[in-house]
C-alpha positions in Angstrom: 138.2 7.6 58.7 140.1 10.2 56.6 136.8 11.5 55.5 135.6 12.0 59.1 138.9 13.4 60.1 138.4 16.1 57.5 135.0 16.8 58.3 136.0 17.1 62.1 138.9 19.8 61.0 136.5 21.9 59.2 134.0 22.1 61.8 137.0 22.9 64.5 138.1 25.7 62.0 134.8 27.0 61.6 133.9 27.5 65.3 137.6 29.1 65.6 136.8 31.5 62.8 133.1 32.4 64.6 135.1 32.9 68.0 137.3 35.3 66.6 134.7 37.0 64.5 132.6 37.4 67.6 135.7 38.9 69.6 136.2 41.3 67.1 132.7 42.5 67.0 132.8 43.3 70.7 136.3 44.8 70.5 134.8 47.3 67.8 131.9 48.1 70.0 133.5 49.0 73.3 135.4 52.1 71.7 131.8 53.1 70.1 130.1 52.8 73.7 132.8 54.5 75.3 132.8 57.6 72.7 128.9 57.8 73.4 129.5 57.9 77.3 132.2 60.5 77.0 130.0 63.1 75.0 127.3 62.3 76.9 128.0 65.2 79.5 128.8 67.7 76.9 125.2 67.4 75.4 123.3 67.4 78.8 125.0 69.9 80.5 123.2 73.4 80.0 124.8 76.3 78.3 123.4 78.6 80.6 125.1 77.4 83.7 128.7 78.2 82.4 129.8 81.1 84.5 131.6 84.3 83.3 135.3 82.8 84.2 135.2 81.4 80.7 136.0 85.2 79.8 136.8 87.0 82.7 139.8 84.9 84.0 139.9 82.2 86.2 138.2 83.4 89.4 134.9 82.5 90.3 133.0 82.3 93.2 132.8 79.2 95.1 129.5 79.6 97.1 126.4 81.6 97.1 126.7 85.3 96.3 125.0 87.8 98.6 124.1 91.5 97.6 123.4 94.0 99.9 120.3 96.2 99.4 120.3 99.2 102.3 116.8 99.4 101.7 113.4 97.5 102.6 112.0 94.9 100.3 109.6 96.5 97.8 111.6 99.6 97.5 112.7 101.2 94.5 116.1 99.5 94.8 115.0 96.2 95.8 112.6 95.6 92.7 115.3 96.6 90.2 117.9 94.5 92.0 115.3 91.5 92.1 114.9 91.6 88.2 118.6 91.9 87.6 119.5 89.0 90.2 116.8 86.6 88.7 119.0 86.1 85.5 122.3 86.4 87.4 122.9 82.8 88.1 123.0 82.1 84.5 126.0 84.0 83.9 127.6 84.0 87.5 127.6 80.3 88.0 126.3 80.2 91.9 122.8 81.9 93.2 122.5 85.2 94.1 120.6 86.3 97.0 119.5 89.6 98.0 119.8 90.7 101.8 117.9 93.7 102.8 119.6 95.6 105.7 117.4 98.8 105.8 117.7 101.9 108.0 119.8 105.0 108.7 118.9 106.4 104.9 120.7 103.6 103.7 123.9 103.7 106.0 123.2 100.4 107.9 123.2 98.4 104.8 126.4 100.2 103.6 128.2 100.0 106.5 127.8 96.1 106.6 128.8 95.8 103.0 132.0 98.0 104.4 132.8 95.6 106.9 132.4 92.4 104.7 134.9 90.1 104.0 136.6 91.1 100.6 136.6 87.9 99.1 134.0 88.5 96.2 131.0 86.6 97.5 129.4 89.9 99.3 128.4 92.7 96.9 126.2 95.6 97.4 124.2 98.4 95.6 124.9 101.8 96.4 122.2 104.5 95.7 123.8 107.9 94.3 123.4 110.4 95.5 122.0 108.7 98.9 125.2 107.2 99.4 127.0 110.3 99.2 125.0 112.5 101.3 125.1 109.8 103.9 128.9 110.4 104.2 128.2 114.3 103.9 125.8 113.9 107.0 128.1 112.0 109.1 125.8 109.2 109.2 128.4 106.4 109.3 132.1 106.2 109.2 132.5 104.8 105.6 134.0 107.1 102.7 133.8 106.6 98.8 137.5 104.7 99.2 135.8 102.0 101.4 134.4 100.6 97.9 135.4 99.2 94.9 133.1 100.0 91.6 132.1 97.0 89.6 129.5 98.2 87.3 126.4 100.8 87.0 123.1 99.4 86.7 120.5 101.8 86.8 120.1 105.4 86.1 116.9 107.4 86.7 115.4 110.7 86.5 113.5 112.2 89.3 109.7 113.5 88.9 107.4 115.4 91.0 104.3 113.2 92.1 101.0 114.2 93.5 98.3 111.4 94.7 96.1 110.3 91.9 93.2 112.4 93.6 95.0 115.4 94.5 93.5 119.0 94.0 96.9 119.6 91.8 96.4 118.8 88.2 99.7 120.6 87.1 103.0 121.5 88.9 102.2 125.4 88.3 98.9 124.6 90.4 100.9 122.9 92.8 103.4 126.1 93.2 100.9 128.6 93.3 99.4 127.2 96.2 102.5 126.7 98.1 103.2 130.6 97.4 99.8 131.5 98.6 99.7 129.0 101.8 103.6 129.7 102.8 104.9 126.5 104.9 101.7 124.7 104.7 102.5 122.1 101.6 104.1 118.9 103.0 106.4 116.6 100.9 107.4 113.1 102.1 111.1 112.4 101.3 113.3 109.1 101.6 115.5 110.9 104.3 117.3 114.1 105.2 119.1 115.4 102.4 118.9 112.0 100.3 118.1 112.0 96.5 114.4 112.8 96.4 114.9 115.5 99.4 117.3 117.2 97.1 114.6 117.2 94.5 111.9 118.7 96.5 114.3 121.2 97.4 115.5 122.2 94.3 112.0 122.4 93.0 111.2 124.7 96.0 114.1 127.0 95.5 113.9 127.3 91.8 110.1 128.2 92.0 110.5 130.2 94.9 108.2 128.4 97.7 108.4 126.8 101.2 107.4 123.7 102.2 107.5 121.2 105.2 110.1 118.1 104.8 108.8 114.8 106.2 111.4 112.4 105.9 111.1 108.5 105.8 113.3 105.7 105.9 113.4 105.1 102.4 111.4 105.6 99.2 108.6 102.8 99.8 107.6 104.5 102.9 107.9 107.7 101.2 105.8 106.9 98.5 103.3 104.9 100.9 102.7 108.4 102.9 101.7 110.0 99.7 99.6 107.4 98.6 97.5 107.8 102.1 97.5 111.3 101.9 99.9 112.0 104.5 101.4 114.7 102.5 101.0 116.8 99.5 103.9 115.9 97.2 107.3 113.8 96.7 109.6 113.4 94.4 110.9 110.1 93.3 112.4 108.1 90.3 109.7 106.1 87.6 111.0 102.5 88.9 109.9 103.5 92.2 106.2 103.7 91.4 105.9 101.4 88.5 103.6 99.0 90.5 101.2 101.6 91.4 101.1 104.4 88.9 97.5 104.4 88.7 97.5 105.8 92.4 99.7 108.9 91.7 100.2 111.8 89.1 103.2 112.7 87.6 103.4 116.8 87.5 106.8 117.6 86.5 110.3 115.7 85.3 113.9 117.0 86.1 115.2 116.7 82.6 116.0 118.9 79.9 113.9 116.8 77.8 110.5 115.3 78.5 110.6 111.5 79.5 109.3 108.6 76.9 107.2 107.4 79.6 105.5 110.6 80.3 105.3 112.7 77.0 102.7 115.0 78.3 104.5 116.0 81.3 106.5 118.9 81.1 110.2 119.3 82.4 110.7 121.7 85.3 112.7 123.6 82.9 110.0 124.1 80.5 107.9 125.9 83.2 110.9 128.3 84.3 112.1 126.2 87.3 115.0 124.0 88.0 116.3 123.3 84.2 119.0 120.7 84.9 118.9 116.6 85.2 118.4 115.6 88.4 117.9 111.8 89.4 119.9 108.9 90.8 122.2 105.8 89.8 122.1 102.6 91.2 125.6 100.6 90.9 127.1 97.4 92.4 130.3 97.6 94.4 132.5 95.3 96.5 134.1 96.1 99.9 137.8 97.4 99.3 140.3 94.8 99.1 138.9 92.8 96.7 141.2 91.5 93.7 141.0 92.8 90.2 140.0 89.4 89.1 137.1 89.6 91.3 136.1 93.1 89.8 136.8 91.7 86.1 134.7 88.6 86.8 131.6 90.6 88.1 131.9 93.4 85.6 131.7 91.0 82.5 128.8 89.1 84.3 126.6 92.1 85.1 127.5 93.2 81.8 126.3 89.9 79.8 123.1 90.1 82.3 122.4 93.5 81.2 122.4 92.6 77.5 120.3 89.5 77.9 117.3 89.7 75.9 115.1 88.0 78.7 116.7 90.1 81.2 115.8 93.4 78.9 112.1 92.4 78.3 111.8 91.8 82.0 113.6 95.1 83.0 111.3 97.2 80.5 108.2 95.9 82.0 109.5 97.0 85.3 110.3 100.3 84.1 113.8 99.8 85.0 116.2 102.3 83.1 119.2 99.8 82.4 122.5 102.0 82.1 125.6 99.8 82.3 128.7 101.4 83.0 132.0 99.5 83.5 134.5 99.5 86.9 136.4 102.9 85.8 133.4 105.0 84.8 131.4 103.7 87.7 134.0 104.9 89.8 134.5 108.5 88.4 130.5 108.7 88.5 130.7 107.8 92.5 133.4 110.4 93.0 131.6 113.0 90.9 128.1 112.5 93.0 130.7 112.8 96.3 131.8 116.1 94.7 127.8 117.0 94.2 126.7 116.3 97.5 129.5 118.1 99.2 128.6 121.1 96.7 124.7 121.3 98.1 125.2 123.2 101.6 123.9 126.5 99.3 120.8 124.7 98.4 119.7 124.3 102.2 120.4 127.7 102.7 123.2 127.2 105.0 
């Protein structure tokens, strides 16, 4: 009996040890499993979804962001804006949607932007100097002070264009024809006293000829008229015609140096005409009243976008002359362009 009792005691002891060992194994496995679960979200969350608030402060958009483009879809501004915004969500953290509000030489879109709620969810592109001349021409009741500068996106040089099969192969050909046929030559522009009209007028004044201005609602329509043979020449920017370069010829550039894109095309100054740089900038602004946190957030986000290798590759392919400037420099540029626009009365002969 003693022997049986001893065996029973040993068996009970072995079973107890096994039960304790199993419990210990379960306890040690639980923390390891919890640790794996805790690390899983960090591993699965894509780095590109982190918004710019991590380096620009606590504010970030809580809903989709609208960017107003004051020209039609397919215009130069629209094309450059869409290349930029294609990479925006990665740094802003919310989808960025382009809203085209065309008409009134840009004044319809800029009026809508002026009236938008200054909560950081509506931004817009200002085209300089078109925006400034819309003020001097009294097309709307906004002023420079109704907008807060965030950054500059693009700075582009103006060029003189003709249709690909035009009789004019050089700028001197065009100028001589205009002098021999006073007032006969027609030029399409992107609106009365808008950027491309300024360019055409600067060329005509410096070369000493007259022409007929045919204004359109924007650059896209202006260049369509040129390609359809409705006018003889136009002034535009490189990104405006990058999708149909084979349909036009570049005869001259408004710059102190030749453009890398067109090394064989002379500057106007080389030919004895207007010898200063002329072009336009496209900058991003918000309605007046936004907080400094909003400005800082977007300035930081757009600077990151404009330095993103994938964006830069796409921008180069689209002929976009990316030129980031921060809020202060952009604000100064808007003001300088306003002063330039106000100084143009002598250009029009008024």
